[in-house]
N, C-alpha and C positions, 0 to 999 in steps of 0.2 A: 154629268150624275156623279154623286160621293157614297163612297159605301165603309160606314162606320163598321169595323171587324175585329168581333172580339172570338179568344177562346181562352180557358181558365189556366194551362198550360202555352212555356215557352221556349225559346232553344236552351236558353240558361238551363230548365229544367226539367228537359224532355228524357235524356240522359237517367236519371234519378229516378223517374218516374215510371218505367216501364211494367207497367200491369196494373197500375193503379185508378180507382174511378175515370174515368172517361177519358185518358191518355189518348187515347186513338185517335178523339176529334185534331188533335194537333196534327196528325198526318192529312187527314181529313181536309182542316186547311190552306195547309199546305199548297195541297190540290188544284184549289178554287181561285189561290189569288192571282193567276196566269188569267184565268176565264175571267173573274172579275174586272179586272185592269185594261181587255180591253171595252169594258162598257162605260167605266169612271175611274175617277182618283180613289184609289183605296188607302186606310189609314189605320191600324192596325194597334187597337188601343191597349193598352196592359193591364189596364183594371177594368169590370164592366162600367158602364158608362151610368147608370143610375138613371131613375124615372127623369130627372132634374137636366141633365143634360144641354139639352138645349128648350127654352121658356116657350121660342114660336116657331113655330112650323116652318121648314127651312123646305123649299119647293128643289125636287133633288136627291133630296140624302136619303138614306135605310141605313137601317141597327141589322148585319148579320150577325147574330150568338151561334158562336159554332158550340151547341151546350145542347145537354134534353132540355126539352120544354122549360119546364117546373125551375129550371135558371136561367131563363132567357129574358132578364126582366131590364126594359133597355127605356129610351127615352120618349117620353106620350105626343115628343112635336113630329115624329116620322114612324114610317112603318115599320119593326118591329120584327122579324123574320127568324123563328126561330132553325136551326138548320142543323140536324141529328137523326141519329138509324136508330132500327127497331125490325127486332125478330121475333116475336111474339104472337100471339094472332089479335090481345087486344090489346090498347094503352091503356095506363090508368085511370081509372074513371073512380076514386076512391080517396079520401082522402087520411092516411093513417097515420101520417104523423103530425104535420103541416099543412094548411087547402092548398098549397103549389103543387104537392102530391097528386093531385087530382090535372092528370095531360089532358084532358076533354077541356075543364074549364080555362086549362094556361092557352090550350089553341082556341078556344073559341074566344078570348082576349085581345091574343093577338089576329086573330084570323085569316092568317097562312103561314101558310112552312116550305122548306125544304125538304125531302129527303131520299134517302139513296135508293129505293127498287122501289118498283110496281108491287110490289106485297106487301111494303109498311102503309108504299099508299094506297090501296085499297082497303087497310086496318083503320086506318085513320078516315075514309069516306064514309066504312060501315057507319062510325061511332058516331060521326058530326056531322053526315050529309053528303050525299054525294057532289052536291053543288061546293065544299067545302074547297078553298081554294088551297092545294098544295101539290107540288112539284115531286117530280121523280127525275130527281140532280144525280146520278152516280158521280163519285170523286174522275175530273177529266184528267185523266191519269196515260189512255193508250199510245195518245201522241211521244211523252214524252221518253218512253219506252222503243223509240225506233232506234236507237243504237246498237240496242242489245239483240234484236231481231238482228239486224245486221250480223252482230257478233257470229253471234248462233249459228248463219245459215253459211257463214264462213268457217265455223273448228266447229263441229259438234261438240257437246255437252263431254269432257272428263271424268266427272264426279271430283275423290274428293282428291287423287293426283294435280299439284300445283297450286290447292289452297290454304292460302293462309290467311287467318283471324285474330283479331288479338282480342282473343277474349277466354275463359276459360274454357277449359275442353274436359268430358266426362265419355269418354272411349270406349266401350268393353274391350276395346282389345289391348289395354293397357294396363288391365287388373287378370286379377288370377280370379278365375271365379268358380266359387262352387255353390251348391243349396243352401250351404250354411254356412257361407262367408265373401268379403271383394275386400283384396289387397292388393294394392298397387304393385305391378311386375317391378323388376329394378331390372339394371342395367341395359343389356342392350334390348333387351326383353322388351323394355315398358318402351324404347322408342317411341314406337307412335304417340305414346303422350305428348308427344312433342305436335305433332302434322299440322294440325290449325292456331296451335300457340304460338303470339306471339315471341320473335327470341328476346330475352334477356337483353338491353341496354348496356351496360356492365353502374350504373349507378346504383347507389349505393340503397338494398330497404331494409324497410325497419320496421315490423310488427312491438306493439302490446298485447299480452291478451289480456289484456286486465277487462272488467264488464263492463262497455258501452263503447271500447274502443275499437275503431275499424283494424279488424286484422280477417290474416287468410282465411280461408272456406276452411271446418276444422272439422275432421269424423275420428268417432273414437274415445273424445276428453264429455268430459258433463259442464254443465249447465258453468256460465265465467264468474268468479265470485270477483270481488274489488284489487286483490293484487293480481291473480292468472286466475289459473285452468286446471282442476286436474283427471290426468286419462282417468280413464273408462272400461279399457281392452287390451290384450294386451300386443296388439298391434297397432294401434294406433299412429295415423297420417294428418297431413296439412296438402293443402294446394295451393300455388303459386300464381299467381298475375300472370308468372310472363317461364320460359323455355332458360334453365339457369346452365352452362356451361363454362369450362375452362377452366383458369384456377381461382376460387373463393377461398375468403375467412370465414365461419359460420361461429358469431358469437350467440350464445344463448344461455339464457339464465332456467336455471330447474334448480328440483330438492325431490330427495324419494318421499315415500311415505313406508313409515312400517318395516316388514322384514328386503322392504326392498331400498332399505340406507344401503349405502354400500356395494350394491349390485351393479353389475354392469353395464349399460345401456348401446344399442348402435343408432347412431345418425346415419339416415341413407339418402343418398340423393344422388339422382342419377346412377352408375355402375362403379357408383366410391362409397363406404360404409365408413365412417371413423367411431370412436369406440369412448365414451369415458365414465366415469364412475357419479354415480350419483349418489350424494349428501344428505344430510340429516335435516340443510336447510338451504334455503336456497343460494345456488351461489354463479356464479358464472364464468363459461366455459369458453376457450374460446381453437375453432378448429381448421387446418388448412386441409385442402381437398382441391382434387382437380377432378373436375367431371368434367368427363370428351364424351360421354352422352348424355346430351342436353336433357332437360328434367325437369318436370311440373308440382314435384311431391319431392316432399319430405319428408321420412316416415320414420319411426322411434324403431326398435326393437328389440327382443332380450328382457323384459320385463312379461317374466310367462308366470306369473304368482302374486296374485291383487290380494291384495289387503283383505282379508275374511275376521271374525272374529273381532274386532275395532267397534268403536262407541260408532262412531259416521258408519251409518248403512250401507254406502254408497261403496260401488266398487269403486278402489282408488289404488294407483299405481302412481303413480309420479308426476309432481307439479310444474309446469311449463311458467312462467311468469313475459318473457322479452325474445326476441329473435331478430340480428340482424346477417346481413348477409352484405359483405365488401367483396369487388373482384381485387385481385391481387398482381399489380405487376410486378413486381419482383417475388414468383414465393418460393419457399424457406427448404433447402433441401432434405424432400419427406426420406429420399435412398439414399443415407449417405448412412456409413455404420457407426455404431455407438461402443467403447471399453469401461466400463464403469471398476472400475475400482473400491469395495463397501470400506478400505479402510482406512483410501485416503483422498478420496473427491469426497463434494458436500455435495448430500443428494437428500429427495426430500423420501420418510422412509417410514410406515405405516409394520407396528409389528416387530418390529426390533432393538436388539439391547441397541445401547451407544458402540461406535467403533473401537476395534483393538486392533494392536499391530496385523495380526494375521486376518482381519475381515470385522464383518459384522455376527451376532447369532441371531436368530430369528429368536421372537420369545409369544410366540401365539401361535394357535392353530390357521389361521386366515392370514399374511404378509402379502403390503406392498410397495413396489418400489416405483416411483415416479418418474418415469425417466425426465432427463434435461432439456430435451426434443422432441417432437413427435419426430417417427419413424414409420414407413411404408413399404412395401413391395413384397421380395420372397427371401425370410430373412432364418441365417444359421442362427440358434439360440446355444452361445458354450456358456456353460457352469463350472464352474470352478471353486470351489468342496476344500472348507481344510480340516472339516469333522460333523459325521452325523451324529452323532451321540442318542438323541431316542426316536432315531429314524430311520435307522439298518431292518432291512427290508419291508420296509412301509412305502407302499404307494400312493402317489401325492398328486397332485393337476397344478399343472401349467398354463396360465392365462396371459396372453398376446395379446390385449388390444379382445376383442370376438373370437381369438382360436384357442380353444381348450385342446392341454396334450396330459396323457397319462406317462408317468415316470413312478422307476421301480428302485430303491435306493439301495447300495450294497456298501458294504466299508470297506471294500478294498478299490471301491472305485471314487477318484475324488471328481474326474471330468468326466460331462455329458452333455452329448447334442443332440440337438434337434431341432428337425427342418419346419421351417412353418411358411410353406406361401401363401403367395395372394394374402398380406397382411392390410386391414387397411392399416387408416392416419390414428398412433392410438400412442399416449403418453405416460399407456403404465400396463406393469409386471404383475402379476398378482402368484402368491405362491398358496396351496389351497392342501388339508388334509394334513398340515403336518404335525406333528408330535413333539412336544415338548414337556419340562421339566427341571427338576434342582440337579445340580451340580456336583453332585454329592458332597460338597464344601459346607461345615456349616458356617463360616462366613459367608457365604456368599445366596442370598436370600433369592437373585433373580431367576426367573424360569430362562431355561434351555432348550433349544430346537436341532437345526443346522446352521452350521458353518460355514456362509459362501465368503469369500476371500474377491472375487473376481464374476461379471459377467459379459460376455461377448455378446453382440448382437451384428453381427455380419449380414449386407443387403448384397445379394446378388447385382448384377449389373445391369441397367434396367435404361430403356431405351430413353431416347429423352423425350421430357415430356413436353404436348404438342397442344395448340388448343385445340376446342375442340374444333370441327371445321363448318360452317355457317349448314344452317338447315337443307338451304336446297342444292349446296353442294351433297348433302350428305343423303338424301332421297334421289336423287342423280345417278349417286353411286347401284341406289336397287334396284333392279331390272323390273319395269313396269310390268303390271299387270297389264295381258291384252287389254282392248279400248271396250271389246263388245262384251267380256266377262264384266265391267266395272259399271252399276248402278247406282246413280243416286236418289235418293227419294230425301224431299224434304218437308219441312212443317214446320209451320211457326206459331206460339203460342202462346199461352199464360197456362201455365196447369193450375191454376189458382182459380179462371174461370170455368164455370160446371157446367157451358156447353161444348165446350172443347173436345171431349173424348176423348184424351190425350191413352190414358190408360188401353183405349179399345185399339187406338191405330197402334201403338207399340206390339202390342202381345199381337194382332192377326199381323202385322209382319215379320217376327220373329214367326207365327207358326204356317205362314206361308212359306216363307226362303231361307228356314232357319240352317242348310245344308249348302247357300248360295252364300260361295266364303267374299264374291264380289259385291255380292249384294248389302248395302250399309241407309238405315236410316238414320239424315241428321233432324233432330229435335230444338231451330232457334227458340230456346226459352224467355219471354219479353215477358219477364219478371223481375225486378228489381233485388228483391230477394233469395239466393241462388239455397242460401239454407236449410230453409222447411220443407225444399223438393229431394232434399240430395236420402235422406230416408227409404222415399219411395223410388226414388232412381236404383239404388244398389237393391232395393228388395222386385224389380224388376229381373234384374240381371240374377238374381239369385234362383226367382222362381221358375225361371223359363231357359236356364241352365240344362242341358250342354247346347249351344248355338253357335254356328260359323257365320252366320250373316252379323254385321257389325252394325250395334246400335252406337250412336254420338250427339250426347247433353251438346251442346251448345248456349255461354252464360254470358252478356253482356251487351255493350250500344254497339252496334256496328254502325260502321265511317259509312256515307254513301257508294263508294269506293268499293269497301267490301260486301255490300248488300249490292251490288252490281254480279261481285264477280259469282256471289253467291247461286243467283240467276243465272247466269253463265254456262255455274260447273252442275247441274242439275236437272235431272235425265223427266223426276217429275215431282211436280207438290200435291200435295196428303190436306185433305178437310175432311173431315167426319163428323161435320157439329152440329149438333141439334140445332142452331138455329146461324143464320150472319144479317149482320145492319144490313152488310157491302159485299166484306172481308177485302181489305187491299193487297194483302199479301198476295189471294188466291187471284185478284183481277192483275195484279204485276207482275207475275211468273207469267199467267197466260198471255199477258200480251205482249211478254217477249216470244214467245212459244214454243211454253212447257206445256205439251200435258197434263192433265189432272185426274186423283181422287176424289169423287167428291159424291157429297148428295143430293138432291134438287131437291132443293125444299128455301125456303123463306125469298130470300133475297137472290140468291143460287141459280134461282128458278129465271131469271134473266138471262142464264150467259150459261149454264151448265147442262151442256149438252150428252150425247150419246158417241157425235161424232167430235167430240173434243177433250173425256172423260170417262175412267172407267169409273161404273155408277153406285154407287152408294145407297141400298134402300133404304126407307126409312116412312115410318108413319105417326101419328101425331098423341102427342103423351101430353097428361097433365102438370099443370108447373106453376108457377108463381113469379110475379115479378121481380126481375132480382134485388130492385133497391126496397122490397116493400117490408117490413125486421115481421111482421106477420106471419109469414111464407104462406098464405090463405091458397087456395090453388083456383085462379080467375081467369087464367089462360092456359094454354097446352104448347110446348116446343116438339121437337121432332126426335124422337128416338130411331136411333140409324140399329141396321140390320148386324150384328156383328159377321154371320157368315158374307155376305157377301160387299163386305170390307178385304176378310179375311181372301175373299174371291178374283179382291179387284188386283191387287197385290202380285197374287198365281199370273192372273190373265196379263196385264203388266211390263211384269218380268219377261214372258213369253212374248209379249211383242214385239220390246225392244231386242230380243235378242235374234229373233226370228226373223221378223221381218223390219227392217229400217227404210221403207217407204213406208208402213205402212201407218211407223214411229211417224215419221216427217206426218204425214196427210192432218195427224193427230193437233199437231203444234200447227200445224200451217188452219187448222178448224179451229183451235183455239187465239190466234190472232185477229182473227177476219170476226169470229164471237164477241169478239170484245172491240175491238173498234165499233160495232153496230149497238155494245151496251156504253161504251165510255169512252169514248172523241171526243174531242174539243169540239170536231163537229156538230156531234149530237149535245154534248153541252150547251156549245155557245146558240141553238136552236131552241133547245126547253130555257134557259134563262130569258133570252130576250123575249119568247112570251108570256114567261113568268111579269117581267120587267115591260109589257106589254100592259099585262092587266092590271099590274097596280096603278100604270098610270089612264086608263082609261080611269078607275076608282077616283081618280086626282090625289093620287099619297105616295105617287113616287116621283 
């Protein structure tokens, strides 16, 4: 026997198709291929074969379309078998766009089908007759989970400890959260941000923020324009794909807007903050930084005043065009002292008169000295003045990078020293609030203020820079929390799928375990577009604040090994869906021995029970078929009871902490139930009977 197999998605495009229509059919097909290979030759088609693929009937040829029934058009010369999942109380029986929208007609035309739950099979028979040939064959995945079962038996789950995933991570522990704002933590406090993120491999990173260009996830920015993007908050930031550490050079192109022109801007990366001055047009700045604490955020601070009263009604601070991050093998000496002679040295000065024998006169209330090279560390700033003129008794501000100090000038004092600790990399020194006026000589019309002879920037001895330790080494240095205090709940879902009730999962978890620091909910987002969910995620953080438990969102395609690690580290798998066609993640986790929190509805009726799961109650609710643009109410799904979901979190956490034996029994019950539901033996028997019926009719 030969099987022609088709699925709209394949190995090349599945990583970029998560969350799209019918994306899960690819994973179902992959689970079915070993079963099909036991019964005959298998050919996976890159394109649907079409009705004329085989002109003459071919004995023993069967076409399996892993698609919804309306897309299962195949050769006329062989049996066509739609293999589909369904979770609503009726299948479409009306044509709302095209004739093929009527699944009753589609299935009647094929004469047979395979679905994955007894619920879906009963729905089809209810509408097409009890004698309709539909087989219930879940994806046979139980046997493949055998190694995971063995590993979990040998080593109990550890929660987040030791779990590293190559993906974007949005971790509540990585942010300062209030009821009005969420901003990344900096320095060592933000170290949690890298726990699940892949360490940077050192390859240069380059991004354009122009419209249509791929770039990191942005928070606090307006929509992109052809040249780049404007900020719209006082603390915008972007999320990087990897945890950056070590000696790096940042090359960034940006500009100020309105009264933010000529203002300092801080660039935060991990425990290091460098400062630059915004200009009135796009300018490229190069900043060298030593990042000791791996960081997945690059944030901007200092733009506290946003443009108001301008023609553009948007809230705008500065513009960002491009960003590059490179590793530095030979970092510059940021901790070396500098002595600037304003009379003799060639310096870039703003707001100064030309040099004279004694030094330079300031000529404006704000003056800037651009340093010959970047400087950082604990700095002693020494000013040597040759005249005060209009500044006697005046209080002025000195800015070195982002550090501000107030200084009161006196005509009897020519030398001033200020201690400026922990200065981040910077290349500018600014004087603000200076007095200025005429010299009193009729022949000289210049403005004169402060006479500066020399500026000394002495850097205190600093320990030799060392590259940041590897993530695993840094993590090992922290004392681990006792294993019994760590509990990891995992849920895998597409937030754009209205069935999944992700809001209820998050709110119920936080309200149930808000005072348990060791409790973590990990939400794996199965959708390619993370940006569309950012606002929702941070809204959750703000509305649920304060809480001591941890809520982690991860986004990105997980390799098979990373997915297996997630199963091994998880204590519970969570589902609160209004309906499931079979739910592969729930089946995989439970086949490996992970107990569940889940409702008993639709496909889950076949394998969820009180022995292997904490049950979430649900009841029928009117709904519409998900692909019906009219959204007319022709079916129902199942509305969950939030209170029972909340209680399931409370009870599951208590069981894990208080009764290790009871927790193990639930895991063993999950293994047994899934063996009965989706083992290869069960699938082999069901598929063999299905093929026998085909052959009896002379079609297979």
